C-alpha positions as a Markdown table, in Angstrom:
| # | Residue | x | y | z |
|---|---|---|---|---|
| 1 | Unk | -0.1 | -0.1 | -0.1 |
| 2 | Unk | 1.2 | 3.5 | -0.9 |
| 3 | Unk | -0.5 | 6.6 | 0.6 |
| 4 | Unk | -0.5 | 9.8 | -1.0 |
| 5 | Unk | -1.1 | 12.9 | 1.2 |
| 6 | Unk | -1.8 | 16.5 | 0.2 |
| 7 | Unk | -1.5 | 18.5 | 3.5 |
| 8 | Unk | -2.5 | 21.7 | 1.8 |
| 9 | Unk | -3.7 | 23.3 | -1.3 |
| 10 | Unk | -1.4 | 26.2 | -0.7 |
| 11 | Unk | 1.5 | 26.9 | -3.0 |
| 12 | Unk | 4.5 | 29.6 | -3.0 |
| 13 | Unk | 4.7 | 29.4 | -6.8 |
| 14 | Unk | 2.5 | 30.9 | -9.5 |
| 15 | Unk | 2.8 | 28.4 | -12.4 |
| 16 | Unk | 0.7 | 29.0 | -15.4 |
| 17 | Unk | -0.5 | 25.4 | -15.3 |
| 18 | Unk | -1.4 | 23.4 | -12.3 |
| 19 | Unk | -3.4 | 20.0 | -12.0 |
| 20 | Unk | -3.7 | 20.5 | -8.1 |
| 21 | Unk | -5.7 | 23.6 | -7.8 |
| 22 | Unk | -9.0 | 22.2 | -6.5 |
| 23 | Unk | -7.9 | 19.8 | -3.9 |
| 24 | Unk | -10.3 | 21.1 | -1.2 |
| 25 | Unk | -13.2 | 23.5 | -0.8 |
| 26 | Unk | -11.1 | 26.0 | 1.3 |
| 27 | Unk | -7.5 | 27.1 | 0.8 |
| 28 | Unk | -7.2 | 27.1 | 4.6 |
| 29 | Unk | -7.9 | 23.4 | 4.9 |
| 30 | Unk | -4.9 | 21.4 | 6.2 |
| 31 | Unk | -4.8 | 17.6 | 6.7 |
| 32 | Unk | -4.9 | 16.3 | 10.2 |
| 33 | Unk | -2.1 | 14.1 | 11.3 |
| 34 | Unk | -4.5 | 12.0 | 13.2 |
| 35 | Unk | -6.0 | 11.1 | 9.6 |
| 36 | Unk | -2.6 | 10.0 | 8.5 |
| 37 | Unk | -2.1 | 8.1 | 11.8 |
| 38 | Unk | -5.0 | 6.0 | 11.0 |
| 39 | Unk | -3.5 | 4.5 | 8.0 |
| 40 | Unk | -0.2 | 4.1 | 9.8 |
| 41 | Unk | -2.1 | 2.0 | 12.5 |
| 42 | Unk | -4.3 | 0.1 | 10.0 |
| 43 | Unk | -1.7 | -0.9 | 7.5 |
| 44 | Unk | 1.6 | -0.8 | 9.5 |
| 45 | Unk | 4.6 | -2.3 | 7.6 |
| 46 | Unk | 2.3 | -3.0 | 4.6 |
| 47 | Unk | 2.3 | 0.8 | 4.2 |
| 48 | Unk | 5.6 | 1.1 | 2.2 |
| 49 | Unk | 5.6 | 4.8 | 1.2 |
| 50 | Unk | 3.8 | 8.1 | 2.1 |
| 51 | Unk | 4.1 | 10.3 | -0.9 |
| 52 | Unk | 3.9 | 13.9 | 0.0 |
| 53 | Unk | 2.4 | 16.2 | -2.6 |
| 54 | Unk | 0.4 | 19.5 | -2.6 |
| 55 | Unk | 0.1 | 22.4 | -3.1 |
| 56 | Unk | 3.6 | 22.4 | -1.9 |
| 57 | Unk | 4.4 | 20.4 | 1.2 |
| 58 | Unk | 6.9 | 23.1 | 2.5 |
| 59 | Unk | 3.9 | 25.4 | 3.0 |
| 60 | Unk | 3.5 | 23.4 | 6.3 |
| 61 | Unk | 5.9 | 23.6 | 9.1 |
| 62 | Unk | 8.7 | 21.1 | 9.6 |
| 63 | Unk | 7.2 | 20.1 | 12.8 |
| 64 | Unk | 4.2 | 18.6 | 11.1 |
| 65 | Unk | 6.4 | 16.1 | 9.2 |
| 66 | Unk | 8.9 | 15.8 | 12.2 |
| 67 | Unk | 5.7 | 14.6 | 14.3 |
| 68 | Unk | 4.7 | 12.3 | 11.5 |
| 69 | Unk | 8.2 | 10.7 | 11.3 |
| 70 | Unk | 8.2 | 10.3 | 15.1 |
| 71 | Unk | 4.9 | 8.5 | 15.1 |
| 72 | Unk | 6.1 | 6.3 | 12.1 |
| 73 | Unk | 9.3 | 5.2 | 14.1 |
| 74 | Unk | 7.3 | 4.6 | 17.3 |
| 75 | Unk | 5.2 | 2.4 | 15.4 |
| 76 | Unk | 8.0 | 0.2 | 14.5 |
| 77 | Unk | 7.7 | 0.7 | 10.7 |
| 78 | Unk | 10.1 | 1.9 | 8.1 |
| 79 | Unk | 7.6 | 3.9 | 6.0 |
| 80 | Unk | 9.2 | 6.3 | 3.8 |
| 81 | Unk | 8.1 | 9.8 | 3.5 |
| 82 | Unk | 8.7 | 10.9 | -0.1 |
| 83 | Unk | 8.4 | 14.4 | -0.8 |
| 84 | Unk | 7.7 | 16.1 | -4.3 |
| 85 | Unk | 8.3 | 19.8 | -3.6 |
| 86 | Unk | 9.5 | 22.8 | -5.5 |
| 87 | Unk | 12.2 | 23.3 | -2.7 |
| 88 | Unk | 11.7 | 27.1 | -2.8 |
| 89 | Unk | 11.2 | 27.3 | 1.0 |
| 90 | Unk | 14.1 | 25.2 | 1.4 |
| 91 | Unk | 16.2 | 27.5 | -0.9 |
| 92 | Unk | 15.2 | 30.5 | 1.1 |
| 93 | Unk | 15.4 | 28.7 | 4.5 |
| 94 | Unk | 17.5 | 25.7 | 4.2 |
| 95 | Unk | 18.5 | 25.2 | 7.9 |
| 96 | Unk | 14.7 | 25.1 | 8.7 |
| 97 | Unk | 14.3 | 21.9 | 6.5 |
| 98 | Unk | 17.6 | 20.0 | 7.1 |
| 99 | Unk | 16.1 | 18.1 | 10.1 |
| 100 | Unk | 13.3 | 16.8 | 7.9 |
| 101 | Unk | 15.2 | 16.1 | 4.6 |
| 102 | Unk | 18.3 | 14.4 | 6.4 |
| 103 | Unk | 16.0 | 12.0 | 8.3 |
| 104 | Unk | 16.7 | 8.3 | 7.4 |
| 105 | Unk | 13.1 | 7.7 | 6.3 |
| 106 | Unk | 12.7 | 10.8 | 3.8 |
| 107 | Unk | 13.5 | 11.0 | 0.0 |
| 108 | Unk | 13.1 | 14.2 | -1.9 |
| 109 | Unk | 12.0 | 14.8 | -5.4 |
| 110 | Unk | 11.5 | 18.2 | -7.0 |
| 111 | Unk | 10.2 | 19.7 | -10.2 |
| 112 | Unk | 11.6 | 21.9 | -13.1 |
| 113 | Unk | 10.7 | 22.9 | -16.7 |
| 114 | Unk | 12.6 | 24.4 | -19.6 |
| 115 | Unk | 10.0 | 26.9 | -20.4 |
| 116 | Unk | 8.2 | 29.9 | -18.9 |
| 117 | Unk | 5.4 | 28.0 | -17.1 |
| 118 | Unk | 7.1 | 27.3 | -13.7 |
| 119 | Unk | 7.0 | 30.7 | -12.0 |
| 120 | Unk | 8.2 | 32.1 | -8.7 |
| 121 | Unk | 5.8 | 34.7 | -9.1 |
| 122 | Unk | 3.9 | 36.2 | -12.1 |
| 123 | Unk | 7.0 | 38.2 | -13.3 |
| 124 | Unk | 9.8 | 35.8 | -12.4 |
| 125 | Unk | 10.5 | 32.4 | -14.1 |
| 126 | Unk | 12.3 | 29.6 | -12.3 |
| 127 | Unk | 15.3 | 29.5 | -14.8 |
| 128 | Unk | 18.0 | 26.8 | -15.2 |
| 129 | Unk | 20.6 | 28.6 | -13.2 |
| 130 | Unk | 18.4 | 29.2 | -10.2 |
| 131 | Unk | 17.3 | 25.5 | -10.4 |
| 132 | Unk | 20.8 | 24.3 | -10.4 |
| 133 | Unk | 21.6 | 26.7 | -7.4 |
| 134 | Unk | 18.8 | 25.1 | -5.6 |
| 135 | Unk | 20.2 | 21.5 | -6.4 |
| 136 | Unk | 23.7 | 22.6 | -5.2 |
| 137 | Unk | 22.4 | 23.9 | -2.0 |
| 138 | Unk | 20.6 | 20.6 | -1.3 |
| 139 | Unk | 23.8 | 18.7 | -1.8 |
| 140 | Unk | 25.5 | 21.0 | 0.4 |
| 141 | Unk | 23.0 | 21.0 | 3.2 |
| 142 | Unk | 21.8 | 17.5 | 2.9 |
| 143 | Unk | 25.0 | 15.5 | 2.1 |
| 144 | Unk | 23.5 | 12.2 | 3.2 |
| 145 | Unk | 20.9 | 12.2 | 0.4 |
| 146 | Unk | 21.3 | 11.7 | -3.3 |
| 147 | Unk | 20.7 | 14.6 | -5.7 |
| 148 | Unk | 16.9 | 14.9 | -6.1 |
| 149 | Unk | 15.3 | 13.6 | -9.2 |
| 150 | Unk | 13.0 | 16.1 | -10.9 |
| 151 | Unk | 9.7 | 15.9 | -12.6 |
| 152 | Unk | 8.8 | 17.8 | -15.7 |
| 153 | Unk | 5.2 | 18.1 | -17.1 |
| 154 | Unk | 5.2 | 17.9 | -20.9 |
| 155 | Unk | 2.7 | 19.7 | -23.0 |
| 156 | Unk | 2.3 | 20.4 | -26.8 |
| 157 | Unk | 4.0 | 23.7 | -26.1 |
| 158 | Unk | 7.2 | 22.5 | -24.5 |
| 159 | Unk | 7.7 | 19.0 | -25.9 |
| 160 | Unk | 10.7 | 20.3 | -27.7 |
| 161 | Unk | 12.6 | 20.7 | -24.4 |
| 162 | Unk | 12.4 | 17.0 | -23.5 |
| 163 | Unk | 15.7 | 15.8 | -24.6 |
| 164 | Unk | 17.3 | 19.0 | -23.1 |
| 165 | Unk | 15.7 | 18.2 | -19.7 |
| 166 | Unk | 17.2 | 14.6 | -19.8 |
| 167 | Unk | 20.5 | 16.1 | -20.8 |
| 168 | Unk | 20.2 | 18.4 | -17.7 |
| 169 | Unk | 19.4 | 15.2 | -15.6 |
| 170 | Unk | 22.7 | 13.6 | -16.8 |
| 171 | Unk | 24.6 | 16.8 | -16.2 |
| 172 | Unk | 23.4 | 16.9 | -12.6 |
| 173 | Unk | 23.9 | 13.1 | -12.1 |
| 174 | Unk | 20.4 | 12.4 | -11.4 |
| 175 | Unk | 17.2 | 11.4 | -13.1 |
| 176 | Unk | 14.1 | 13.2 | -14.6 |
| 177 | Unk | 10.6 | 11.9 | -15.0 |
| 178 | Unk | 8.8 | 13.3 | -18.0 |
| 179 | Unk | 5.0 | 13.4 | -17.1 |
| 180 | Unk | 2.5 | 14.3 | -19.9 |
| 181 | Unk | 0.2 | 16.9 | -18.5 |
| 182 | Unk | -2.7 | 15.6 | -16.2 |
| 183 | Unk | -6.0 | 16.8 | -17.3 |
| 184 | Unk | -7.1 | 18.0 | -13.9 |
| 185 | Unk | -7.2 | 21.3 | -12.0 |
| 186 | Unk | -6.3 | 24.3 | -14.1 |
| 187 | Unk | -5.1 | 22.0 | -16.8 |
| 188 | Unk | -8.4 | 20.2 | -17.1 |
| 189 | Unk | -8.9 | 20.9 | -20.7 |
| 190 | Unk | -5.2 | 20.0 | -21.5 |
| 191 | Unk | -4.0 | 16.8 | -22.9 |
| 192 | Unk | -1.1 | 15.0 | -24.4 |
| 193 | Unk | -1.4 | 11.9 | -26.5 |
| 194 | Unk | 0.4 | 8.8 | -25.4 |
| 195 | Unk | 1.6 | 8.0 | -28.7 |
| 196 | Unk | 3.3 | 11.2 | -28.9 |
| 197 | Unk | 4.9 | 10.5 | -25.5 |
| 198 | Unk | 6.1 | 7.1 | -26.9 |
| 199 | Unk | 7.8 | 8.9 | -29.6 |
| 200 | Unk | 9.7 | 11.0 | -27.0 |
| 201 | Unk | 10.7 | 7.9 | -25.0 |
| 202 | Unk | 12.1 | 6.4 | -28.4 |
| 203 | Unk | 14.2 | 9.5 | -29.1 |
| 204 | Unk | 15.5 | 9.5 | -25.5 |
| 205 | Unk | 16.5 | 5.9 | -25.9 |
| 206 | Unk | 18.0 | 6.3 | -29.3 |
| 207 | Unk | 20.2 | 9.0 | -27.9 |
| 208 | Unk | 21.6 | 6.7 | -25.2 |
| 209 | Unk | 19.8 | 8.7 | -22.4 |
| 210 | Unk | 17.3 | 6.1 | -21.2 |
| 211 | Unk | 19.0 | 5.8 | -17.7 |
| 212 | Unk | 18.3 | 9.5 | -17.0 |
| 213 | Unk | 14.6 | 9.3 | -17.7 |
| 214 | Unk | 12.4 | 7.4 | -15.2 |
| 215 | Unk | 9.6 | 6.4 | -17.7 |
| 216 | Unk | 12.0 | 5.3 | -20.5 |
| 217 | Unk | 14.1 | 3.2 | -18.2 |
| 218 | Unk | 11.2 | 1.2 | -16.9 |
| 219 | Unk | 8.5 | 1.6 | -19.4 |
| 220 | Unk | 8.7 | -1.8 | -20.9 |
| 221 | Unk | 9.6 | -3.7 | -17.7 |
| 222 | Unk | 6.6 | -2.3 | -15.6 |
| 223 | Unk | 3.8 | -2.8 | -18.1 |
| 224 | Unk | 3.2 | -6.5 | -17.6 |
| 225 | Unk | -0.3 | -6.7 | -16.2 |
| 226 | Unk | -3.3 | -7.2 | -18.2 |
| 227 | Unk | -5.4 | -3.9 | -17.7 |
| 228 | Unk | -8.5 | -6.2 | -16.7 |
| 229 | Unk | -6.4 | -7.3 | -13.9 |
| 230 | Unk | -5.0 | -3.8 | -12.8 |
| 231 | Unk | -5.2 | -3.3 | -9.0 |
| 232 | Unk | -3.7 | 0.3 | -8.7 |
| 233 | Unk | -6.9 | 1.3 | -6.8 |
| 234 | Unk | -6.4 | -1.3 | -4.2 |
| 235 | Unk | -2.7 | -0.5 | -3.6 |
| 236 | Unk | -3.0 | 3.3 | -3.3 |
| 237 | Unk | -5.0 | 5.8 | -1.1 |
| 238 | Unk | -5.0 | 9.6 | -1.4 |
| 239 | Unk | -5.8 | 11.9 | 1.4 |
| 240 | Unk | -6.8 | 15.4 | 0.6 |
| 241 | Unk | -6.3 | 18.7 | 2.7 |
| 242 | Unk | -9.8 | 18.2 | 4.0 |
| 243 | Unk | -9.3 | 14.6 | 4.9 |
| 244 | Unk | -11.4 | 13.0 | 2.1 |
| 245 | Unk | -10.0 | 9.8 | 0.7 |
| 246 | Unk | -9.7 | 8.6 | -2.9 |
| 247 | Unk | -8.0 | 5.7 | -4.6 |
| 248 | Unk | -6.0 | 7.7 | -7.1 |
| 249 | Unk | -4.2 | 11.0 | -6.7 |
| 250 | Unk | -5.5 | 12.4 | -10.0 |
| 251 | Unk | -9.2 | 11.6 | -9.1 |
| 252 | Unk | -8.4 | 13.2 | -5.9 |
| 253 | Unk | -7.3 | 16.4 | -7.8 |
| 254 | Unk | -10.7 | 16.1 | -9.4 |
| 255 | Unk | -12.5 | 15.2 | -6.3 |
| 256 | Unk | -14.2 | 12.5 | -8.1 |
| 257 | Unk | -14.9 | 8.9 | -6.8 |
| 258 | Unk | -14.5 | 9.5 | -3.2 |
| 259 | Unk | -14.4 | 6.7 | -0.7 |
| 260 | Unk | -16.7 | 6.7 | 2.2 |
| 261 | Unk | -13.9 | 5.8 | 4.8 |
| 262 | Unk | -10.7 | 4.2 | 5.4 |
| 263 | Unk | -12.4 | 0.9 | 5.4 |
| 264 | Unk | -14.1 | 1.4 | 2.1 |
| 265 | Unk | -12.6 | -0.9 | -0.6 |
| 266 | Unk | -14.8 | -0.1 | -3.4 |
| 267 | Unk | -13.2 | -0.6 | -6.8 |
| 268 | Unk | -13.0 | 2.3 | -9.3 |
| 269 | Unk | -14.8 | 0.2 | -12.0 |
| 270 | Unk | -17.7 | -0.7 | -9.6 |
| 271 | Unk | -18.1 | 3.0 | -9.3 |
| 272 | Unk | -18.0 | 3.8 | -13.0 |
| 273 | Unk | -18.1 | 0.9 | -15.5 |
| 274 | Unk | -16.7 | 3.2 | -18.3 |
| 275 | Unk | -13.2 | 3.0 | -16.8 |
| 276 | Unk | -12.8 | -0.6 | -17.8 |
| 277 | Unk | -11.2 | 0.2 | -21.2 |
| 278 | Unk | -11.2 | 3.0 | -23.9 |
| 279 | Unk | -13.5 | 1.0 | -26.3 |
| 280 | Unk | -14.4 | -2.6 | -26.8 |
| 281 | Unk | -12.2 | -3.1 | -29.7 |
| 282 | Unk | -9.1 | -2.6 | -27.4 |
| 283 | Unk | -9.3 | -6.1 | -26.0 |
| 284 | Unk | -8.1 | -7.5 | -29.2 |
| 285 | Unk | -5.5 | -5.0 | -30.1 |
| 286 | Unk | -1.9 | -5.7 | -29.3 |
| 287 | Unk | -1.5 | -2.3 | -27.8 |
| 288 | Unk | -4.3 | -2.9 | -25.1 |
| 289 | Unk | -2.1 | -3.1 | -22.1 |
| 290 | Unk | -0.5 | 0.4 | -23.0 |
| 291 | Unk | -3.6 | 2.4 | -23.8 |
| 292 | Unk | -5.7 | 1.0 | -20.9 |
| 293 | Unk | -3.2 | 0.7 | -18.1 |
| 294 | Unk | -4.5 | 4.0 | -16.3 |
| 295 | Unk | -7.9 | 4.6 | -15.1 |
| 296 | Unk | -7.6 | 8.4 | -15.2 |
| 297 | Unk | -6.2 | 8.4 | -18.7 |
| 298 | Unk | -9.1 | 6.4 | -19.8 |
| 299 | Unk | -11.6 | 8.8 | -18.0 |
| 300 | Unk | -9.8 | 12.0 | -19.6 |
| 301 | Unk | -9.7 | 10.6 | -23.0 |
| 302 | Unk | -13.5 | 10.0 | -22.9 |
| 303 | Unk | -14.3 | 13.2 | -21.3 |
| 304 | Unk | -12.3 | 15.3 | -23.7 |
| 305 | Unk | -13.5 | 13.3 | -26.8 |
| 306 | Unk | -9.9 | 12.2 | -27.7 |
| 307 | Unk | -10.4 | 8.4 | -27.8 |
| 308 | Unk | -10.3 | 8.0 | -31.5 |
| 309 | Unk | -7.4 | 10.6 | -31.8 |
| 310 | Unk | -5.4 | 8.7 | -29.3 |
| 311 | Unk | -6.3 | 5.3 | -31.1 |
| 312 | Unk | -4.9 | 6.6 | -34.4 |
| 313 | Unk | -1.8 | 8.2 | -32.9 |
| 314 | Unk | -0.9 | 5.0 | -31.0 |
| 315 | Unk | -1.5 | 2.7 | -34.1 |
| 316 | Unk | 0.9 | 5.1 | -36.1 |
| 317 | Unk | 3.5 | 4.6 | -33.6 |
| 318 | Unk | 3.3 | 0.8 | -33.5 |
| 319 | Unk | 6.7 | 0.3 | -35.1 |
| 320 | Unk | 8.7 | 2.4 | -32.7 |
| 321 | Unk | 6.8 | 0.9 | -29.7 |
| 322 | Unk | 7.6 | -2.5 | -31.0 |
| 323 | Unk | 11.3 | -1.5 | -31.2 |
| 324 | Unk | 11.1 | -0.1 | -27.8 |
| 325 | Unk | 9.7 | -3.4 | -26.6 |
| 326 | Unk | 12.8 | -5.2 | -28.0 |
| 327 | Unk | 15.0 | -3.7 | -25.4 |
């Protein structure tokens, strides 16, 4: 079991895109530690990771996380607290966050774009030199941890930056993760076709850079389960700032398919049968497992009326997908 927590919707950046702008009814909502403790008590050592998203997690005080880490240790578990944060508050106040980030049960991932969308404020872009300064400060202040991986959100406006992002990861001695834009929050009408993403993976692999991009490095070893047997909604829970529970981080961002309680184990397909697959013809297509592996992607393509466009795109990329499959 992995638990995604979103302690707050608040953020100290002013990005022009964001999938997590509607996490809760009120900006003032903060996830109660007691709600998290319930999951630690219920799942114990079966709870492997608590993924900390937002808003930005560093909008909370360090004591929030130190108290959680203390509870985890007293429960005799080794649950890892995995942060995804822009690290801006760390950059401004590094010593404030060293006790959290240096903890043995903490890992840190950050985010970066090579375009003008990731903004410190409406007039200031988080540029490459500032990002490198943040990474260098992290290395200096938290020497017992590896260089943070970084996530980049890919859209049709910035897909030309993908290879440069992977080259930057290589330069920094780390790994990036190129995620196509999620159709939620402020980005609810945006999309990026999976076929075009596979074309990017192919270019990355062709340049010998696969080890520096997370999805390329594991894409064809991780997709092994028939979509009809997928169980991500059994192995993930997501807690929103108001304490509401979902089986998927993206559906949590949409506040859709909410569970009634911590003990509710209702499957997504029992809430909405349309999530089973994109269309009936998929079950006889060799790309079935690629196109239907994610409930939220199925939901987004149907909601946006992009199913046929997606299908045509994937079939046009059949050759390069086969080449990628070959290792």
